[in-house]
N, C-alpha and C positions, 0 to 999 in steps of 0.2 A: 407659471413655471411648469414645465413638463417633468414628470417623474416624482412629483410630491405625492405623499400618501395622505389621504384623508383619514384621520383617526376613526371616523364614523363609517368608513367604507363606502361612501357615496360622494357624488359630486354635488355641489361645487366645493372647492377648497382653494384658498389663496395663501401662498407662502409669503410671509413678511419677514423682516429682519428680527422680529420678536417672537415668531412662531406661526403656526398655521391657523387661519380662521376658516370657519365653515358656516354654512347657511347663507342663502342669497341675501336676505335683508341686512345681515351683519356685514357681509362683503361690500354691498352697495353703499352702506353708510360709511364704512371704512374708506372706500375710494373717494367718496364725496368730501370727507373730512381731511383726508391726506392731501388732496389736490384742491384746496379752496379757491385757487385762482380760476379753476374751470367752472365754478359756480354751478355744480351739479346737485346742490342742495342749499337750502336756506340755513346754513350753519350758524348764522348769527341770531336766528329766531327759534327758540326752543320749541314753541308750539308748532311752527311750520315744519321743523325737522321731525317732530313726533308724528305729525300728520302724514308726512312722507313715509316714515317707518310703518305706520299703521296700514297705509295702502300697500306697501311692499309685503307686509306680513299677510294681508288679505290675499294677495296673489299667491303667496307661498302656501298658506294653510288651507285655502278654500279652492282657488282656481287650479293650482298645480295638482292638488290631491284629486280633484274631479277628473282632470286629464289622466292621472295615474290609473284611475279605475277603467278608463278606456284603453290606454296603451298597455297596461300590465294587469289585466283582470285576474290572472292566476295568483297574483300576490294577495288577493282579497277573497277569492272563492274558487271553486272547482266546477268544471263543466261548461259546455258551450251555452247552455240556457242561462247560466249565471252570468257569463260574460255579456250576453245580449241584454239581459236585464240591467246589468251595471252600466252598460253604454247608454241605455235609454234614460236611466236615472241621472247619470252624469251629464247627459245632454241637457236635461231639464235644469239641473243645477247650474251648468255653465251659462245657459240662456239667462237665468236670474242674475248671475254674477255680472255678465257682460251688460245686461240691461241697467244694473246699478252703476257701472262704470260709465255707460253712455249718458245716464242721467247726470252724473257728476260733471260731465263735460258739456252739459246743455247750456251753459252760460256763454258759450262761444270761445272758451279758452283753447289755445292751440296745443297746449301740453297738459299733462295730467294735473299738475299743480298750478296752472295759470299760464302766465306769459313766459316763464323761464323753463327751458329744457332742464330736466333733472335725471337722476339715475332711474327714476320710475318709468321714464318714457321708453328706453330700450327694453326694460323688463316687461312692460305691457306688450311691446311689439312681439316678443317671443310667444306669448300666449295667444295674441290675436292671429299670429301665423299658424299656431297649432290647431286653430279651428279648421283650417284647410287640411292639415296633416291628419287630423282625426276624422275627417269627413263629417264635421259637425257644423260647418259654415252654411252659407257663405257669411263672411264677416259683415257684408253689406246690410244684414238685417239689424246691425247696430251702427247707424249712420255716422255718429261721431267717433266711435272706435275705428271704423273703417277709414274715415278721413285722417284720424291720428296715425293710423298705420301707414297710410300713403305718405303723409308728411315726414314720418320718421324714416321710412324706406328711401325717401328722396334725399336724405342727408348724404353728402359725399362719403363720409366714413362708413356709414351703414351700407351704402351701395358697394363699397370695397369689400366689406365683410361678407355680404350676401353673394357677391361674385366669387369669392374664394370658397365659400361653402358649396356652391354649385359645382 
């Protein structure tokens, strides 16, 4: 909904009939539980749902924060030398994070959590695309993440969103 105000002053925020939710993993979990027929999470399996939430929190608290050091270094330090140092350190951290994700997918699974597309898949897509945006790629150095990215980008709904973004 356009025009809602995030009480924390940042995105994302989702207006619901009960109030505003913030934080990506919470919003993703809410969407998955609100629309169970879409099968965007293993709502019937507490462990699988928790595993999905843990992955989404990893993207939020580790991967997103590393990108924040690249995209907004002035939030964390002053001066060009600091920004350069943060980008180098963030690049190393992101390489480690994406290598862990790549290893997670080494069993041949098509999606983050196995054979079923979940809310984690488009969330990972955002960050795999940010590798290019931050000039930290190419994503191809993470073979399975790159294949996942292509698979998700090839989905008709994703193609529509990416075309609208361009």
